[in-house]
N, C-alpha and C positions, 0 to 999 in steps of 0.2 A: 504493500500499499504506499501511497505517496501523500499521506496527511502529513499535516505539521504536528509537532509533538503535542500542543496543548489541545489538538482535537480529539486525541486518542482518551482525553479525561472524560468525556461523556459518552463514551462507547462501552457496550457491555463488556464485562470481564468474563470471557471465554475463550478456549485455545484456539479456535480460528483466529480470533483478531489478535490475540497476544501469545504467538507460538513459541518466541524466545524466553518469555518469563513465567508463563503460566503454570506449566507444571514444575519448574524448580521452586516456584512461590509456594505451590501447594505441599510439595514435599518438605520443605523446609518449614512449614507452619506443622505439618504432622508431627516432624521429628523434634521440634522446638517445644511442642504441646507435651508429648510424651516425655520428653527430656526434662520439663519444668517439674512434671509429676514425681518424676524419679529422684531428682534433686531434693525437692523438697521433704520426700519420705525419709531420704538418707540424712539430709543436714538437719532435721529437726530432730531424729533421734541423737545425733552428736551433740546438739546444742539444748538439748531439753532443761539446762540446769541455768541457760543464759536467755531470758525472756526477752531482750529486745533483739536479739538475733534471730529468735525462732520467728518472733512478730515480723523481722525483715523478710523472712523466708516466705512467711504468708502472704505478704504483699506481693513478693514474686511470684508465687503460684496464681493469686489470683487475677494478677495482670496478665501473666502470659495464657491463662486459660481465656480471659476474655479476648484478648488481641488475636492469638491464633486460632480460636473457636470462630471469632467474628469473620477472621480471613475465609476460613473452609465455609462457613455458612455463605458468606458472599460470593464463593465460586459456586457453591451447589445453587444458589438462585440466580446467578448472573448479575449482579449488581454492577453499577457503573464503577468503571475504573479509579474515578476519583474519590469514591468511598473506601475503596479497597486502599488506597495509597494513605487517605486521611486515618484510616484505622491503623495502620502499620505506623505512620510518624508518632500519633499519640501515644500508641502504645509503648513504643522504644522510649518516648519522651518521659512518659511514668516509669519505666524502668530507672533511668537514668535520674529521673527527680527523685525516687526512693532511695535509690544509692547513693547517690553524694549529696544530696539536700535534707531531706526528711530525717532519715536515721543517724547520721553522722553525730548531733547534739545527745541524741537518746543515747546512743552507745557510748560516747564520752562522759556523760552525766552519771550512766551504769557502771562505769569504769573507776570513777571516782568514789564512787559509794562501795566498791569492791575494794578498793584501796583503803579508805575510812576505816572499813570491818576490819580488814587486816592488819591494821595499824593497831586499832584498840585491842584487838585480840593478843597481837605481839605484846602490847604493853601490859597488860593485865597478867601475863604469864612471864615475864621477863625477870623477876625475881627467881632465882633457882628454887627455893622452898615455897613458892605462891600454890604449888599443886599438891603440896603435902598439909594433910589435915593436923592442926596442932591442937593438942590435950588442952584440957578445960583448964588446968593448973597453970600451964604456960601462957594461956592466954589472960590469966590474972596476974600473973608476974610481970608482962609487958606493961598491961595498965597501970600497976603500981608503979614501974621506973617512970613513966611520963608525968 
């Protein structure tokens, strides 16, 4: 076809009209959709003690499910190529926003909380005899010395 590039935007998304990119985009959508589910299951098992990282994986799962699922639905029902393109751009932008803008401050605050808890735990048991229970008469002797 000898159409200008912008004229393809309002054409149906089907293999006859887009022979170069139709099947690769469909295959990539299926691979990314299945891959996202596998990555989510593996990473949530590994990160079950770290709530913010588990939440980030959930965001990735739903973003991938919606984006790549919509691309497959749009291919099935032959929507305009413009809508397929907009879906991919918005979905990938949400991935980037989630990873680089939304979760870094949450993860930093969580790491600070872990550091604070670790410091107070170490300070509590810093003295070598802090974990040894003292007898009642030793406690009274210490009180009398003060």
